[in-house]
C-alpha positions in Angstrom: 117.2 81.3 129.0 115.4 84.7 130.1 113.5 85.1 126.7 112.1 82.8 124.0 111.6 83.9 120.5 109.1 82.1 118.4 108.3 82.1 114.6 104.7 82.3 113.7 103.8 80.3 110.4 104.0 76.7 110.8 105.4 77.1 114.3 102.5 78.7 116.2 99.7 78.9 113.4 99.0 76.6 110.5 100.5 77.8 107.3 101.0 75.5 104.4 98.1 73.1 105.2 95.6 75.9 105.4 96.9 77.5 102.1 96.5 73.8 100.5 93.0 73.3 102.0 91.8 76.8 100.7 93.3 75.9 97.4 91.5 72.7 97.1 88.2 74.3 98.2 88.6 77.0 95.5 89.5 74.5 92.7 86.5 72.1 93.7 84.3 75.1 92.7 86.2 75.6 89.5 85.7 71.9 88.7 82.1 72.1 89.4 81.3 75.2 87.8 83.7 75.4 84.7 84.4 71.6 84.2 88.2 72.1 84.7 90.5 69.4 86.2 90.7 70.6 89.9 94.0 68.5 90.3 95.6 70.2 87.4 94.3 73.5 88.5 96.1 72.9 92.0 99.3 72.3 90.2 99.1 75.6 87.7 97.9 78.1 90.0 101.1 78.1 92.2 103.3 78.3 89.1 101.5 81.0 87.5 101.3 83.0 90.7 105.1 82.7 91.2 105.7 83.7 87.5 103.5 86.7 87.8 104.8 87.7 91.3 108.4 87.5 90.3 107.9 89.9 87.7 105.8 92.3 89.8 106.6 96.0 90.5 107.6 95.3 93.9 109.4 92.0 94.0 112.8 93.2 95.3 110.7 94.4 98.3 109.1 91.4 98.6 112.1 89.4 98.6 113.7 91.6 101.1 111.1 91.1 103.7 110.2 87.5 102.9 106.9 88.1 101.3 105.7 85.0 99.2 103.4 84.7 96.3 101.0 82.9 98.4 100.5 85.6 100.9 99.9 87.9 98.0 96.8 85.9 96.9 95.0 86.9 100.0 97.2 89.9 101.8 95.2 93.1 102.2 98.3 95.1 102.0 97.4 97.6 104.6 100.9 99.1 105.6 101.2 102.9 105.3 104.6 102.6 103.3 104.6 103.2 99.5 105.7 99.5 98.8 102.5 98.5 100.6 100.4 100.9 98.8 101.8 99.8 95.4 101.3 96.2 96.3 97.8 97.1 97.3 97.1 98.5 94.1 98.7 95.8 91.9 97.3 92.7 94.1 94.0 92.5 92.3 95.7 92.4 89.0 98.2 89.9 90.2 95.5 87.6 91.6 93.2 87.8 88.3 96.2 87.0 86.1 97.4 84.1 88.3 93.9 82.5 88.1 93.3 83.5 84.5 96.7 82.1 83.1 96.0 78.8 85.2 92.6 78.5 83.9 93.5 79.2 80.4 95.9 76.2 80.5 92.6 74.3 80.4 90.8 76.3 77.8 88.9 78.5 80.4 89.5 82.2 78.9 88.7 85.4 80.5 88.8 87.4 83.7 85.4 87.4 85.3 85.6 83.5 86.5 89.3 84.3 87.4 88.2 87.3 89.5 85.7 85.1 91.2 88.1 82.4 91.9 90.6 85.0 93.3 88.0 86.6 95.6 86.9 83.2 96.8 90.6 82.0 97.5 91.2 84.9 99.9 87.8 84.1 101.6 88.7 80.5 102.2 92.2 81.2 103.2 91.1 83.8 105.7 88.7 81.4 107.2 91.6 78.9 108.0 93.2 81.1 110.8 94.2 78.3 113.1 96.7 77.8 116.0 98.2 74.6 116.4 96.7 72.5 119.1 99.4 72.7 121.3 100.3 76.6 120.9 98.0 78.2 123.5 99.0 75.9 126.5 102.6 76.0 125.8 102.9 79.7 125.4 100.6 80.2 128.6 102.9 77.7 130.3 106.2 79.4 129.3 105.0 83.0 129.9 104.8 82.2 133.7 108.7 82.2 133.8 110.1 83.6 130.6 109.4 86.8 128.5 108.2 85.8 124.9 108.7 87.6 121.7 107.5 86.8 118.0 109.9 87.2 115.2 108.1 86.7 111.9 108.8 87.3 108.1 105.6 88.9 106.1 103.4 91.7 105.6 102.7 93.5 109.0 98.8 93.6 108.6 98.6 89.9 107.5 100.9 88.5 110.5 99.0 90.7 113.2 95.5 89.6 111.6 96.9 85.9 112.2 97.8 86.8 115.7 94.4 88.4 116.3 92.3 86.0 115.0 94.2 83.1 116.9 94.4 85.1 120.1 98.2 84.3 120.2 99.2 88.0 120.5 98.3 88.1 124.1 101.3 86.2 125.0 104.3 88.4 123.4 105.9 91.3 124.9 107.5 92.1 121.6 106.1 91.3 117.8 108.7 92.2 115.3 107.5 91.7 111.6 110.1 91.8 108.8 107.8 94.6 107.0 108.1 96.9 109.7 111.9 96.9 110.0 112.5 96.4 106.3 114.6 92.9 106.6 113.6 89.4 107.0 115.0 86.5 108.8 117.7 85.0 108.6 119.3 88.8 108.5 120.7 89.3 112.1 119.1 92.6 112.2 115.6 91.2 113.0 116.8 89.0 116.0 118.7 91.9 117.4 115.5 94.1 117.0 113.7 91.6 119.1 116.1 91.2 122.0 116.6 95.0 122.1 112.9 95.2 122.6 112.9 92.8 125.4 115.9 94.5 127.0 118.2 91.4 127.1 121.4 90.2 125.3 121.5 87.7 122.4 122.8 85.0 124.8 119.8 85.3 127.0 117.4 84.4 124.4 116.5 81.1 122.3 114.7 81.0 118.9 112.1 78.4 118.3 110.9 77.8 114.7 110.2 75.2 112.0 112.5 76.8 109.2 116.1 75.4 109.6 117.6 78.1 107.8 115.8 81.3 108.6 115.0 80.4 112.0 117.7 78.1 113.4 120.6 79.0 111.3 119.6 82.9 111.3 119.8 82.6 115.1 122.7 80.6 115.7 124.9 82.7 113.2 124.4 85.3 116.1 125.6 82.9 118.9 121.8 82.6 120.0 120.4 79.1 121.0 117.8 77.6 118.9 115.4 74.7 119.1 114.0 73.3 115.7 110.3 72.4 115.6 110.5 69.4 113.0 106.7 68.6 112.9 107.3 66.9 109.4 110.1 64.6 110.3 112.6 66.4 107.8 116.3 65.6 107.7 118.7 67.9 109.7 120.8 70.3 107.7 124.6 70.1 108.3 124.5 73.4 110.0 121.9 72.4 112.3 123.9 69.8 114.1 123.9 70.1 117.7 120.7 72.3 117.6 117.9 70.7 119.7 115.1 69.3 117.9 111.6 68.8 118.9 108.6 67.1 117.2 106.0 69.2 118.7 105.6 72.3 120.9 104.5 70.2 123.9 108.2 69.2 124.4 109.4 72.8 124.5 109.0 73.5 128.3 111.0 70.5 129.1 113.7 71.2 126.6 113.9 74.9 127.9 114.5 73.5 131.3 117.2 71.2 130.1 118.8 74.1 128.5 119.3 75.7 132.0 116.1 77.9 132.1 113.1 77.7 134.4 110.0 76.1 133.1 106.5 75.1 133.8 105.3 71.7 133.3 102.5 70.8 130.9 100.0 68.2 132.4 
């Protein structure tokens, strides 16, 4: 394999657990200062956020590029396009209403405290930019003999912020973000864009990611090879049979070598 394409969230950078940790930190403040049940608030906030997000002015665009309600709770929406501008204008309202609706379920009414929690969540989530422990070493090792690319769904400003904060951007010869091209994984166009940027064919690349549908099935549908990073020990989908599976990134150089491509070794 000449090129290796990587997913970003929950493949190279901590995603879901960072969001949960940030939410726990904010609900602890709400419990302390407003007497609410923090555990109940942790359940209610995602439900209310999803409801408001789904009714939002750019919901179809967000679905098209794979932008989730969770990202909307802290993204700055700095893109130059009209959809990003509209989202940036609407985001403070979305965040306030999501927190206000969740708080109201426990009798805390009003937007002042909701605004405070919304701002605190963005701060807490942004403080949790973290690469997985094995990410830097694996990427540095593979870069010696392969070209590396990144294929990720989400807002361009937020995904590049993650790369900068974790210093992972240095390893990639191309970074393709769904918001930049208007389609998200598993759409074939986003994979084709990445291999075109690298000047290779689909058969010369392997996709590595944690999501079986978006990363693995999206790539294999095009005839690309794929490696499923299964950190959580999930069951394999029927469509993923025959796809190589690894429990952590440290196994990847060996797997790439077994697939027929050169690889360095991790001590």
